[in-house]
ROVEX-400938 format. One line per 8 residues: number of its first residue (from 1); their letters; for each residue x, y, z of C-alpha. Coordinates in steps of 0.02 Angstrom, whole numbers, always signed. Example, Ala and Ser with C-alpha at 12.3 -4.5 7.8 and 13.67 -1.06 7.14 Angstrom:
1	AS	+615/-225/+390 | +684/-53/+357
% end
This chain:
1	XXXXXXXX	-46/+439/+890 | +63/+288/+837 | +12/+108/+800 | +53/-5/+952 | +186/-138/+918 | +132/-288/+821 | +233/-435/+883 | +330/-540/+758
9	XXXXXXXX	+228/-677/+682 | +288/-858/+713 | +284/-979/+572 | +169/-1127/+586 | +245/-1282/+663 | +354/-1360/+535 | +372/-1527/+646 | +192/-1546/+653
17	XXXXXXXX	+174/-1519/+468 | +311/-1652/+432 | +218/-1774/+543 | +51/-1742/+457 | +133/-1768/+278 | +204/-1928/+344 | +44/-1990/+415 | -43/-1954/+252
25	XXXXXXXX	+67/-2077/+167 | +13/-2216/+291 | -167/-2193/+260 | -268/-2329/+156 | -257/-2233/-10 | -126/-2205/-144 | -8/-2063/-95 | -76/-1897/-153
33	XXXXXXXX	-248/-1973/-196 | -348/-1847/-102 | -260/-1702/-185 | -277/-1529/-107 | -360/-1609/+48 | -190/-1679/+101 | -112/-1511/+87 | -245/-1429/+183
41	XXXXXXXX	-240/-1564/+330 | -49/-1534/+339 | -84/-1346/+354 | -206/-1366/+493 | -89/-1478/+584 | +49/-1349/+570 | -70/-1214/+639 | -124/-1318/+781
49	XXXXXXXX	+45/-1398/+819 | -42/-1560/+820 | -42/-1725/+719 | -175/-1778/+682 | -263/-1612/+679 | -413/-1576/+790 | -582/-1535/+710 | -635/-1356/+733
57	XXXXXXXX	-746/-1328/+888 | -780/-1142/+875 | -766/-1077/+694 | -814/-895/+699 | -861/-771/+559 | -841/-583/+606 | -928/-465/+474 | -847/-293/+467
65	XXXXXXXX	-975/-165/+409 | -937/+4/+345 | -993/+139/+229 | -884/+225/+104 | -907/+404/+37 | -862/+349/-141 | -1034/+256/-151 | -1118/+425/-175
73	XXXXXXXX	-1031/+434/-348 | -1135/+295/-421 | -1006/+159/-409 | -1135/+23/-342 | -1297/-50/-401 | -1363/-22/-232 | -1392/+140/-120 | -1284/+178/+30
81	XXXXXXXX	-1427/+152/+155 | -1419/-37/+116 | -1271/-57/+226 | -1363/-23/+389 | -1514/-121/+328 | -1399/-272/+293 | -1316/-254/+467 | -1482/-282/+543
89	XXXXXXXX	-1523/-424/+421 | -1356/-511/+478 | -1393/-477/+657 | -1569/-556/+650 | -1497/-710/+554 | -1573/-677/+377 | -1422/-649/+271 | -1334/-779/+159
97	XXXXXXXX	-1185/-777/+282 | -1300/-836/+426 | -1365/-978/+322 | -1195/-1037/+247 | -1102/-1018/+413 | -1244/-1120/+499 | -1225/-1255/+371 | -1037/-1255/+392
105	XXXXXXXX	-1035/-1262/+582 | -985/-1082/+618 | -1061/-936/+710 | -1078/-757/+651 | -1041/-583/+727 | -1066/-422/+644 | -969/-266/+696 | -1016/-84/+642
113	XXXXXXXX	-852/-7/+610 | -904/+145/+503 | -1089/+119/+451 | -1171/+286/+406 | -1300/+268/+544 | -1311/+252/+736 | -1255/+80/+796 | -1393/-47/+794
121	XXXXXXXX	-1351/-101/+971 | -1206/-67/+1093 | -1116/-231/+1062 | -1127/-208/+874 | -1061/-27/+893 | -932/-52/+1027 | -784/-32/+902 | -864/+103/+792
129	XXXXXXXX	-734/+227/+725 | -843/+354/+631 | -994/+366/+516 | -943/+323/+341 | -765/+340/+274 | -723/+485/+158 | -747/+486/-21 | -572/+418/-82
137	XXXXXXXX	-585/+492/-256 | -571/+668/-178 | -518/+662/-1 | -434/+542/+125 | -542/+400/+191 | -486/+434/+370 | -375/+535/+482 | -217/+458/+545
145	XXXXXXXX	-290/+443/+719 | -441/+355/+645 | -339/+242/+545 | -240/+181/+684 | -396/+167/+799 | -475/+57/+664 | -324/-56/+653 | -319/-71/+844
153	XXXXXXXX	-498/-106/+849 | -475/-253/+727 | -341/-320/+837 | -441/-311/+990 | -583/-402/+899 | -466/-545/+851 | -412/-550/+1039 | -592/-555/+1098
161	XXXXXXXX	-630/-701/+979 | -476/-807/+1018 | -490/-774/+1199 | -672/-838/+1190 | -608/-999/+1111 | -615/-964/+920 | -499/-1094/+837 | -540/-1038/+659
169	XXXXXXXX	-577/-858/+599 | -666/-795/+450 | -676/-610/+406 | -822/-545/+310 | -874/-380/+239 | -1029/-274/+216 | -1032/-102/+141 | -1098/-19/-13
177	XXXXXXXX	-939/+48/-101 | -814/-66/-17 | -761/-153/-177 | -703/+20/-244 | -591/+48/-99 | -534/-134/-98 | -487/-117/-278 | -388/+43/-246
185	XXXXXXXX	-289/-55/-111 | -253/-201/-221 | -211/-102/-383 | -92/+7/-276 | -4/-135/-191 | +9/-240/-354 | +49/-94/-463 | -95/-131/-580
193	XXXXXXXX	-192/-12/-696 | -376/+25/-646 | -449/-48/-804 | -365/-214/-767 | -432/-220/-585 | -599/-149/-582 | -743/-269/-578 | -930/-258/-574
201	XXXXXXXX	-956/-269/-385 | -1140/-280/-338 | -1182/-291/-528 | -1156/-119/-602 | -1193/-84/-781 | -1068/-9/-907 | -1095/+167/-852 | -1069/+115/-670
209	XXXXXXXX	-911/+28/-716 | -843/+190/-801 | -888/+284/-648 | -802/+152/-534 | -650/+151/-640 | -631/+334/-638 | -648/+339/-448 | -515/+203/-430
217	XXXXXXXX	-404/+301/-548 | -418/+460/-444 | -397/+370/-284 | -240/+282/-349 | -173/+453/-399 | -189/+506/-221 | -119/+345/-142 | +32/+338/-253
225	XXXXXXXX	+145/+445/-150 | +115/+339/+10 | +108/+164/-68 | +245/+94/+35 | +166/+136/+197 | +25/+20/+241 | -51/+129/+370 | -51/+278/+253
233	XXXXXXXX	-124/+176/+110 | -274/+130/+225 | -286/+317/+280 | -292/+387/+98 | -373/+251/-1 | -452/+124/+108 | -578/+143/+251 | -614/+107/+430
241	XXXXXXXX	-686/-63/+394 | -537/-111/+290 | -418/-50/+421 | -500/-148/+554 | -499/-304/+446 | -313/-285/+420 | -279/-272/+607 | -395/-420/+628
249	XXXXXXXX	-302/-531/+506 | -130/-476/+575 | -179/-511/+750 | -258/-687/+707 | -78/-735/+648 | +6/-659/+796 | -118/-767/+903 | -75/-930/+803
257	XXXXXXXX	-254/-943/+741 | -295/-1006/+559 | -401/-897/+453 | -503/-923/+299 | -501/-768/+185 | -659/-722/+90 | -665/-619/-70 | -594/-456/-144
265	XXXXXXXX	-626/-350/+3 | -556/-459/+136 | -411/-508/+31 | -368/-319/-3 | -365/-300/+186 | -248/-453/+195 | -121/-375/+75 | -105/-233/+195
273	XXXXXXXX	-103/-352/+345 | +38/-446/+274 | +140/-282/+271 | +92/-242/+448 | +140/-413/+510 | +261/-500/+388 | +232/-686/+382 | +46/-680/+427
281	XXXXXXXX	-6/-751/+260 | +67/-920/+320 | -87/-931/+435 | -215/-896/+301 | -298/-994/+162 | -399/-922/+23 | -580/-989/+40 | -632/-945/-133
289	XXXXXXXX	-600/-847/-289 | -718/-707/-323 | -765/-651/-491 | -685/-476/-457 | -523/-466/-566 | -434/-377/-416 | -464/-532/-310 | -357/-645/-427
297	XXXXXXXX	-224/-506/-421 | -219/-502/-232 | -210/-689/-219 | -65/-701/-335 | +30/-576/-234 | -4/-671/-78 | +35/-841/-164 | -130/-914/-103
305	XXXXXXXX	-230/-1040/-205 | -421/-1034/-174 | -503/-1183/-105 | -662/-1166/-209 | -710/-1066/-365 | -902/-1056/-381 | -915/-887/-469 | -972/-799/-305
313	XXXXXXXX	-958/-615/-274 | -1075/-579/-128 | -945/-546/+13 | -1007/-564/+190 | -881/-706/+216 | -989/-819/+110 | -854/-891/-4 | -749/-934/+146
321	XXXXXXXX	-895/-1017/+237 | -927/-1130/+81 | -743/-1183/+91 | -753/-1226/+277 | -840/-1396/+252 | -694/-1443/+128 | -565/-1391/+268 | -664/-1493/+390
329	XXXXXXXX	-658/-1644/+276 | -471/-1625/+258 | -454/-1636/+451 | -566/-1790/+464 | -482/-1885/+331 | -302/-1859/+412 | -370/-1896/+587 | -497/-2034/+561
337	XXXXXXXX	-440/-2139/+403 | -367/-2310/+442 | -184/-2335/+409 | -123/-2485/+305 | -61/-2569/+461 | -214/-2541/+566 | -335/-2606/+426 | -224/-2742/+368
345	XXXXXXXX	-211/-2683/+197 | -63/-2711/+88 | +31/-2552/+44 | +93/-2513/-130 | +271/-2579/-92 | +204/-2746/-23 | +291/-2898/-109 | +184/-2987/-235
% end
């Protein structure tokens, strides 16, 4: 079984970006006075091929849920059964991502990719690959067929959302043990030692951190021979949820749809997605900076600067959801502010 062809990723529209930058200089403010908001508005214009940019009408969060065999090694502060319980919580609207997405004007979908339970419902389990990925410290996370199936599932999910009208996508994650797998991907792809990459995840103590670091070390030893093959890296050291996220992020770029990345788990998948679809990162912004050290490593590799840094480490897409109102504000300022000429305000170069 082979991965189907991923089309070349087009760059966002440079002409629209130039027009947006020029328009910023006509607005009733000193040039650059809105700081990062100006750069973000230019990015949205380039993604939409439109100046001024349009406000997002269907921002969509997709939470990819999956269990990881390595969780049985005591690398998390929570037991593995929490994953299935939290899928039900997200589906019923009770999780942090539901609240924050609602406040930001986004809707939420949860997808069971590899939760170690039966699917909560047919729609949630429509793209299920298997029950739990393997324990990456001692075995491959997936078979080759399952890895490809998960990547393709993520691509189909992106297509489903874009075809349904999504004009901004956010990937979220839910899975006990997933930060361990994410750290393996990031440490492998950035050539970083485990002790410099491993964080506290759900809030583990020192003993838990030692166990997690050992698991990452052992998984990295197994990933090393295949580190230049993105599909093999997902197969050996990732998981079905991470593979689906990678496919989702790559396909969003193919479909010219902007994405806000979340924390360490999503950004680890983004590192792989950039290798699957070179140039995809131009369609992404980093919503926030997680407290996980591996997240900063991944952002540096992708050359992405987070929009907010609030010390968050929850996952689910929450950090990206917090950044969405900032992105909306950037659009609004470029689209709705008066220009110097329309407001009859003298510009900086007006004669005294």
